[in-house]
Every structure is written in C-alpha cells, then in structure tokens.
C-alpha positions in Angstrom: 10.8 -14.7 18.8 11.5 -11.7 16.6 12.9 -14.0 13.8 9.6 -16.0 13.7 7.6 -12.7 13.7 9.5 -11.4 10.7 9.3 -14.8 8.9 5.5 -14.7 9.5 5.5 -11.2 8.0 7.2 -12.4 4.8 4.6 -15.2 4.5 1.8 -12.9 5.2 2.6 -10.5 2.4 3.4 -13.2 -0.1 -0.1 -14.4 0.4 -1.7 -11.0 0.5 -0.4 -10.2 -3.0 -1.9 -13.4 -4.4 -5.1 -13.9 -6.3 -6.7 -15.9 -3.5 -8.4 -12.9 -2.1 -11.2 -13.4 -4.7 -12.7 -16.3 -2.8 -10.5 -17.9 -0.1 -13.4 -18.4 2.3 -15.2 -20.5 -0.2 -12.3 -22.3 -1.7 -13.3 -25.8 -2.8 -16.5 -25.8 -0.8 -17.9 -29.1 -2.1 -20.1 -27.5 -4.7 -19.3 -30.4 -7.1 -20.3 -32.9 -4.5 -23.6 -31.3 -3.8 -24.8 -30.4 -7.3 -22.8 -32.7 -9.6 -21.5 -29.7 -11.6 -19.1 -26.8 -11.1 -20.4 -23.3 -10.6 -19.6 -20.9 -13.4 -16.4 -18.9 -13.4 -16.9 -15.4 -11.9 -15.6 -12.8 -14.4 -15.8 -9.8 -12.1 -15.0 -9.5 -8.5 -14.3 -6.7 -6.0 -13.5 -6.3 -2.3 -13.9 -3.3 0.0 -12.5 -3.4 3.5 -12.2 -0.9 6.4 -10.6 -1.5 9.8 -10.0 0.6 12.9 -7.4 -0.2 15.6 -7.9 1.8 18.8 -5.1 3.9 20.4 -2.1 2.3 22.1 1.4 3.4 22.7 4.3 3.5 20.2 7.6 2.5 21.8 11.2 1.5 21.0 13.7 0.2 23.6 11.2 0.9 26.4 10.8 4.5 25.4 7.3 5.6 24.8 6.3 8.1 22.1 2.6 8.5 22.7 -0.6 6.8 21.7 -1.5 6.0 18.1 -4.6 4.6 16.3 -4.7 2.9 12.9 -7.5 3.4 10.2 -7.2 1.0 7.3 -9.1 1.2 4.0 -8.7 -1.2 1.0 -10.3 -1.5 -2.4 -9.7 -4.2 -5.1 -11.4 -4.9 -8.4 -10.6 -7.6 -10.9 -11.9 -8.8 -14.3 -11.2 -12.2 -16.0 -11.0 -12.6 -19.8 -11.3 -16.2 -21.1 -8.3 -17.5 -23.0 -9.0 -21.2 -23.6 -10.1 -24.1 -21.5 -9.7 -23.3 -17.8 -7.2 -20.4 -18.4 -8.2 -16.8 -17.9 -6.4 -13.4 -18.0 -6.8 -11.6 -14.7 -6.7 -7.8 -14.9 -7.5 -5.3 -12.1 -6.5 -2.6 -9.8 -5.8 -2.4 -6.0 -5.6 0.5 -3.6 -4.8 0.4 0.2 -4.3 3.2 2.7 -3.3 3.3 6.4 -3.8 6.4 8.4 -2.2 6.7 11.9 -2.5 9.0 14.8 0.3 11.5 15.4 3.0 10.8 18.0 6.5 12.0 18.7 7.9 8.8 17.0 9.6 9.2 13.6 7.0 7.0 11.9 4.7 7.9 9.0 1.2 9.3 9.6 -0.1 7.5 6.6 1.0 4.8 4.1 -0.6 3.9 0.8 -0.3 1.8 -2.3 -1.9 1.9 -5.8 -1.1 -1.0 -8.2 -2.3 -2.7 -11.3 -3.0 -6.4 -11.3 -1.9 -8.6 -14.2 -2.1 -12.3 -14.1 -3.2 -15.7 -15.5 -5.7 -17.8 -13.5 -6.4 -21.6 -13.9 -10.0 -21.9 -12.7 -11.9 -24.8 -11.2 -15.4 -23.5 -11.3 -15.5 -20.4 -9.1 -12.2 -21.4 -7.4 -8.7 -20.3 -8.3 -6.8 -23.6 -8.7 -3.5 -22.0 -9.9 -2.3 -18.6 -10.8 0.6 -16.3 -11.8 0.3 -12.6 -10.9 2.3 -9.4 -10.9 1.2 -6.1 -9.2 3.3 -3.2 -10.5 2.6 0.1 -8.7 3.5 2.8 -6.2 4.0 1.9 -2.5 4.6 5.2 -0.7 3.8 7.6 2.1 2.8 10.4 -0.2 5.5 11.4 -2.7 5.6 9.4 -6.0 9.0 8.4 -7.5 11.0 5.6 -8.9 12.2 4.6 -5.4 8.6 3.9 -4.3 7.9 1.6 -7.3 7.6 -2.2 -6.8 6.1 -5.1 -8.8 5.4 -8.0 -6.4 5.2 -11.3 -8.2 3.3 -14.3 -6.9 2.7 -17.8 -8.3 0.7 -20.5 -6.6 -1.2 -23.7 -6.9 -3.8 -25.7 -5.0 -3.1 -29.5 -4.7 -5.9 -32.0 -4.0 -4.7 -34.3 -1.2 -8.2 -35.7 -0.5 -11.1 -34.7 -2.7 -13.7 -32.5 -1.0 -11.7 -32.8 2.3 -8.1 -31.7 2.2 -6.1 -29.3 0.0 -2.6 -28.0 0.0 -1.5 -24.6 -1.3 2.1 -24.0 -2.4 3.7 -21.0 -4.1 6.4 -18.4 -4.2 6.5 -14.6 -3.9 9.1 -11.9 -4.7 8.9 -8.2 -3.7 11.8 -6.0 -4.3 10.8 -3.2 -1.9 10.3 -5.6 1.0 13.1 -5.2 3.5 13.1 -8.8 4.9 12.9 -12.0 2.8 12.6 -10.5 -0.7 11.9 -14.0 -2.1 9.9 -16.4 0.0 8.0 -19.8 -0.3 4.3 -20.0 0.4 2.4 -22.7 2.1 -1.2 -23.3 3.4 -3.9 -25.9 4.0 -7.6 -26.1 3.5 -9.5 -28.8 5.5 -13.2 -29.5 5.2 -14.1 -32.1 7.8 -17.9 -31.7 7.3 -20.4 -29.4 5.6 -20.6 -27.2 8.7 -16.9 -26.9 9.6 -14.1 -25.6 7.5 -10.4 -24.8 8.4 -8.7 -22.3 6.1 -5.1 -22.2 7.2 -4.2 -19.7 4.5 -2.8 -16.2 5.1 -3.7 -13.4 5.3 -6.9 -14.5 7.0 -6.5 -18.0 8.7 -9.8 -19.1 10.1 -11.8 -21.9 11.6 -15.4 -21.5 10.2 -18.7 -22.9 11.4 -21.7 -22.6 9.1 -25.0 -23.1 10.9 -26.9 -22.3 7.6 -26.0 -22.1 4.0 -25.7 -18.3 4.0 -24.2 -17.6 7.5 -20.7 -18.3 8.8 -19.3 -17.8 12.3 -15.5 -17.6 12.4 -12.5 -17.4 14.7 -9.1 -16.7 13.5 -6.5 -14.1 12.6 -5.9 -11.3 10.1 -2.6 -9.9 8.8 -2.5 -6.5 7.1 0.3 -4.1 6.1 2.9 -4.0 3.4 6.3 -2.5 2.3 6.5 1.2 1.5 8.9 4.0 0.7 8.6 6.9 3.1 8.8 10.6 2.1 12.0 12.6 2.2 12.1 14.8 5.3 15.3 16.7 6.2 14.0 17.4 9.7 13.5 13.7 10.7 15.6 12.2 13.4 17.4 9.9 13.1 18.4 11.2 9.6 18.7 7.7 8.2 14.9 7.4 8.2 14.8 10.2 5.6 13.1 8.5 2.6 13.6 5.1 4.2 12.0 1.8 3.3 9.6 0.5 5.9 7.8 -2.8 6.4 4.5 -2.2 8.3 2.7 -5.1 9.9 -0.5 -5.5 11.9 -1.2 -9.0 13.5 -4.8 -9.5 14.6 -6.8 -12.2 16.3 -10.6 -12.1 16.7 -14.1 -13.4 16.1 -16.8 -12.5 13.6 -19.4 -13.6 11.1 -20.0 -13.6 7.4 -23.4 -13.3 5.8 -24.1 -14.1 2.1 -26.6 -11.5 1.0 -27.0 -13.5 -2.3 -25.0 -15.9 -4.4 -22.6 -13.1 -5.4 -22.2 -10.8 -2.4 -20.9 -11.5 1.2 -20.6 -9.1 4.1 -18.0 -9.9 6.8 -17.8 -8.2 10.2 -15.4 -8.9 13.0 -13.4 -7.6 15.9 -10.9 -8.6 18.5 -7.3 -7.6 19.4 -4.4 -6.2 17.3 -1.8 -8.3 19.0 1.3 -6.5 17.5 1.8 -3.6 15.1 5.3 -2.8 13.9 7.1 -0.2 11.8 10.3 -2.0 10.7 12.8 0.2 9.0 14.9 -2.9 8.2 17.5 -1.3 6.0 18.0 1.5 8.5 18.0 -1.0 11.5 15.2 0.8 13.4 12.1 -0.9 14.7 9.1 0.8 16.4 6.5 -1.4 18.1 2.9 -0.4 19.0 1.2 -2.0 22.0 -1.8 -4.3 21.6 -5.3 -2.7 21.2 -8.8 -3.7 20.3 -9.9 -3.5 16.6 -13.0 -3.8 14.5 -13.3 -4.4 10.7 -16.0 -4.6 8.0 -15.5 -6.2 4.6 -17.8 -6.6 1.5 -16.9 -9.0 -1.2 -18.7 -9.8 -4.5 -18.0 -12.0 -7.5 -20.2 -12.5 -10.5 
C-alpha cells in the first residue's frame, strides 16, 4: 500500500508542475463543435487558491505527537507571447506556502516555494495541446540556499482518441529535489460523454463534473497538494539527520464542490471534504510522519483572458 501511495505522489507532482493548471477543467470542451470556430488563445492567466485542513494527530510508529492543522495558499500568474502559428512562449511566476500547527513532532511549521515559469505551449484555441516547461526556484522551509534550489521540468501532450469525446494525456517530469521517483512518466484521460457530463482523470484534481447550466458545474473528485522542499538547519532537532533534510510533503483529499463562471474569463471554485492522508516523508533520512484524516475546505479563483 505504501508503494502505491508514493507512486501516486510522484505522478501528482509531475502533473502539478505542468502547464495544465491554466484550464484543465475546460480542456477540449467541444467549443469547436458548438460554434464552428476555436476560441482565441488566452494570453494572461492567474490562479489564487486557499485551503484549510482541520486539526488531526501527527504520528509515527503508533506514537502520537499532538494535533496539527494545515493552511495552504497558492498564487500563479502566466503570460503567453506569440511565436508563430500555434506556438507561444509561456512566462510566469508561482508561489505556494503551507503553514502547520505546532506539535512535538520534528516536522516543519511551514514550507514554501517561489519559482519562475518558462516554457513553450502549443495551443488549440484556449486549450494547451502540448507543452514544455521548466520551473527554476527555491523550495524551502525558510532559509534560502543552493541546497533548496530545484528546477522541475515537465513535457506533455494531449492526444485525440475520439474527437469531442475522448483524449489522452502523456508526458514526463523530472525534479531533482524530489526524494522518490526523480523522473516519472505522466498519464491521464479526459472523457466527455455528453454536454452535461465530463470526466477529467488528470492530476492534481481528478473530477467527475456535471454541468446543469453553461456557467455552473457540480463536481466530485480528489485534490492532491504538496511538494518537495529543503528544511532549515536546526542543530537542536532530533533525530539529528533531519537537520536540513529534504522532505516530500503530500496531502491527498476527496470531496465535493461547485464551480461558477462569473464571466467568460473568471471562474470561482469552492469545495470541501476530507483530507484522507497527509505525510511528511523524509525519504533520504528514512523517516516518515503521518497525519490522521481530517475535514478540509478550499476556495480557488481562476482567470484567463
């Protein structure tokens, strides 16, 4: 069971560093079929997300260390510059921060990353059909240094299996700071059985979506957040091998929610459910700390124009 959990982690963060965040929920949504023409390529896009996981106990080997909450905040902005044909430069910035309640466990009280986004997108109207992207930046607890630098690289492509119905995503991701599976393959499926139903089996937010109206979606699915970071040097920490150690943090969630398109450019997404498993995996130090399941809520705003 632990192996499959860690494999899922690798797939999750391969996808989470990809360009698909700019419009996964609307990927290949039959715009061409309805209007006879593609929508224009969005040149600017941003995403703001906040999430809160309620308190539950941190433990390792059946030893409890006290209750901990998680507060997550994320911001991403990107801009496209036309090169030729369907090719665009993709430039941007991404920041994410996790704050945790204090316990007696030797785990961080916060983790954060700040990275640039540099890539090339092959666009199909408003949808990303293929991309190559690198995100150089700092992935740290607080202190900035060469040991907290990483540059995750992701490449991917959407394949049309059945026009307006079925699509396959394939790709590859490499991240040098990640403790498990530094290089991994990526795989996902988009299925559109009707105008009202859509299945996005693509991480980090796999969903089954029902759209009763053009501007309103109801969804059920999962969410996967976290990343790989370098913790601060702390001479008092025990065990000592966690002093400045690398950590893979994961948060696996399942829930329900809705998304409302305020206009053609902006969407508000609200959901909640249960954080099934949260883990601090110091893979290179061979230490893992698990956090018990707990309820969560999240709010996300996306815009592209």
